[in-house]
N, C-alpha and C positions, 0 to 999 in steps of 0.2 A: 152600375149606377145605382144611386140611392136618393130618394126624395126625403127631405126633412121638413116637417110641418111645424112652424113656430107655434101654432095654436095648440099643439100637443106636447110641446117640450116644457118640462117643469121650469117654473120661475123660482130660482134660488134666492132667498133673501140673504143679503150679506150684512146689512145693518138696516135700521129703520128707514133710511133714505135711498138705499141702493140695492138693486136686484139684478140678476142676470139669467139668461138662457144660453146654453152652450152646446155647440156641436163640435166634436173633435173628429177629424179625419186622420188618415195616416201621416199627413204632412202639414195640416193647418188646424188652427182653432178659429171658429167663427162664433161670435157672441153678440147677442142683443143685450145691451146694457140699459137698464131702466133707472133713471136718476130723478129723484124728486128735487124740487127747488131747494137749494141750500146744501145739497149733497156734496161732499168733498172726497175725492180719491187722493189720499196722501201721496207726497212725492215718492216716486219709486223709479226703477229702471229695470230692464230685462234684456236678455240676449236676443229676443225675438224682434223682428221687424213688425211694426204695427201700422195698420191703415184703419182710420176711423172715418166713417161716413155718418153725418148727423141726419137722422130721419125726421126728428121733430124736436122743437124747443131751441135752447141755446146753451152751449157749454163753453167754458174758457179753459184752455190748456196753458199752464204756466211752466216755463222751462228756463234753463240758465240764461239764455239770451233775450228773453222777453215773454210775451204772451200772445196767444191767438184765440180769437173768439170764433167758434163755428156756428153757422146757421144751417137750417135744413137744406139738404142737397149738396153741401160742401164736404170735401174729403181732405183729411190731413194725413200725411205720411210721416211716421216717426221712425227714424233709424234706430238700429240696435244700440243699447246702452245709453240712450239720451235720458237723463232724469226729467221727469215731468209729473205734474199733478193736475187734477181736473176739478173744476168747480161748476156745478149746475146753476145757471143763472135763472132758469125756470124749469118746470117739469120737462124732461127730455128723454129721447130714445135715440141711442147710437148703435151702429153696427160696427163691431171691431173684428178685424181679421188679423191673425198673427201667423207668422211663419218663422221658424218651424212652429209646430203646435206647442201649446202651453203645458209642458210636462209638470210645472209647478202647480198649476190648477188641478191637473189630474191627480197629483199626490196630495193635494190639500195644503200645500205650502203657500198660502195666499192670505196670511193673517193681516197684512197691510190693508186689504180691502174690507176687513171686518171690524175696523175701528169705528 
């Protein structure tokens, strides 16, 4: 077993409005996503299943069939390969869990986040 302390995990700035802290295990990626009001994660999809729990703020997910606004305490399940984008309606903090782990993030193939 291993304890990960978010207060000691580096916050990586992806662009002026978006940052993340990441833990990779052998099977999962867990990330705290820090979004400033107005931040946009452009439309993308991935083979990983994603579960997002909003810890603070308000974010909107836009996907082909509509949109969902998350509030603190709500959790959204995103199946593999579903295109989605995210808009921060206010300063927000989300916890994302991906399975399997995000090999693209480990390799640095995540340019869509850095726009």
